[in-house]
C-alpha positions, 0 to 999 in steps of 0.5 A: 156156782155161788152168787159173789154179791152178798151182803152182810147181816147189817145190810151193807155190802160185804169185802166181795160185794158191789162197793169192792167193784165200785172202789176199783172202778173209781181207781181206774176211772184216771185211765191208767192201766193196772194189774191184779196185784196192783189193784190188790196192793192199792186196795189192801183186798186179796188178789182173788177179790179183786179178780172177782170184781174185775170180772164182773165190770168186764161183764158190764163192759166198763172195764177191759183188758188193755195187754200185759205188763213188762214181764219180771220174769215168768209169765207177764200179768194182764192189765185192765184199764176202763173201756172207754167205748164199751157203752156210750152215753147220749147228750142233748142240747136244747137251745131256744132255737136249736137241739143238739144231741151227740153220742159220747164214750166214757170219757166224753169223747163225741162218737156221732151227733146231729142238730136240727133248727127248731124252736123251744117254743113249739113245746115238749112234744116236738123237740123231745120227740125228735130227740128220741129218734134222732137218738136211736138214729145214732145209736143204729148208725155207731151199731149201738143197742139201746142197751149199751146206753147208760145215761141220758143227759140234757140242758134246757134253756130256762130253770130246772128242778135237777131232783125231778128233770122238770122245768119251773117256770120257764120264760122262753119255754111255752107248754114246758112248765113242770113237763116230765122230761124223764118219764118222756124217755122211759118208753124209748130208753131204759137209761136214767134221765139227767136234766139241768138248765144249760148253763150249769152243762155249759160250765160242766162242759167247758171245765171238761174241755179246757180246764180239767184240774181247775176245782173252783170256776164260774162260767157266765153266759151272755146272750139272750139272758145272763146266767152262770153255772158255778163249780166249787171243790170239783163240784157243780153247785146247783143250790136249794132248788137248783137255780144257784148261779142266777147271776141275770135278775141280780140287781145293778144299780146303773139300772134301776129304773129299767125293766126286766122280764121277771117283773123287776127292775135293775136286773142285769139282764135288763142292762147287759144282755144281747136283747138289751144291748140291742134296745139301747142301740136302737134308741141310737138310730142303728137297728139291731135286733139280736146278740148276733147283730150287735156282734156283727156291729162290734165286729165292723168296728162301731164306736158306739157298738164297741162302748156299749159292749164294754159297759155290759162288761162293766156291768157284769163285772160288779156282780161278778166282784161279788161271786169273787168274794163269796167263791173265790174262783181261779177262773171266771169264763165268758161265754155266749153269744155275745161273748163273740164280741171278743176283748170288748165284753171281758175288758169291762169285766176285768176292769171292774173285777180286779179294781174292786175285788181283794187283791188276794182273790185276784191274785191268780184269777182269769178272766177269759173267753169260752174255749169250748164255744159252741161245744160247751153244752153238749159235751157238758151234757155228755158230762152230766150223764157220765158222772151220774152212769160212773158215780159209785153208787150207780156202779154198785147198784150195775154190779148188784143186778148184773146176773154175774156168778163166779166160782169161789 
């Protein structure tokens, strides 16, 4: 018996090493079954080398046989594809007043989920304790062992330093500042924990569910706050410190004297968020307290509320016009609770973006309401975990660490 994970003298993995397994796995991630011969032809590797690496991936539960290819004479060749249900990931959506978790297979298909009304202001210990307990219950329900869990993705309603997974000065999350969220799960799960802000994971979820072929997309959440997730070149853009897409605190001239909770004046969030609209409508004699109250007024045909939402769309459009010039997206998706006001909000956005942007930038630009809706965040959290778990570097690490041996 000979260990097949060998390294050359320069420290790089050799042709029999894990990089081959990673390359094969990335080919199979498209879901199409292939034979060893096809994979050998695609990679230029010997069929015996491909066979060894396929065996290693099968032992990890990442690849499995899916039947035989059509025979051209003689014994038909076995086909292999990604084993979508072989391993699982956990997605966690932490909102201001709720927590939702889901276990998904490696394609993002939800297998089981659970939710609870918990205020994020209750603190990290209370929220994450529920997540840990509920996650174990879901795995038990599915007949899964904790070792089947490849990764955990978590979305939080505040700024997150993605490299460490720690929230940084989150305004609506008392007790969470710089809390070690990944470290909290170390005793419960032997799996990497990826943490991001909620708008970024909503962008991932929206793209996965509704726009899988689009490589340039901006997802805008309009609710208690306003933020955006930016996907460019097919990659989620976080920026140097993880604050890319924080459009809620971009200055809008119309609101120069309006104070914002961040300490500045004239921020988009201070003008166009759900609480801002509720505040302005209360000044007219109405009594909305939340984004949902504003939406209900709009759905009820209240003209003043409709006009306020339309103006909020224009304000958002003013900021997005700069984003269009800078990033040139193919799609802008409007989500969050205020998006439930329907076309009134989006009409205001379109009015400004299409009028003020360069024609070439808007020639094929779509501005539309979220299709994923409330599912965007938890699905995006699952995709955050999947992207990490199935990355080339992680596949290589798993193969190197696996006790797989084979005859050569």
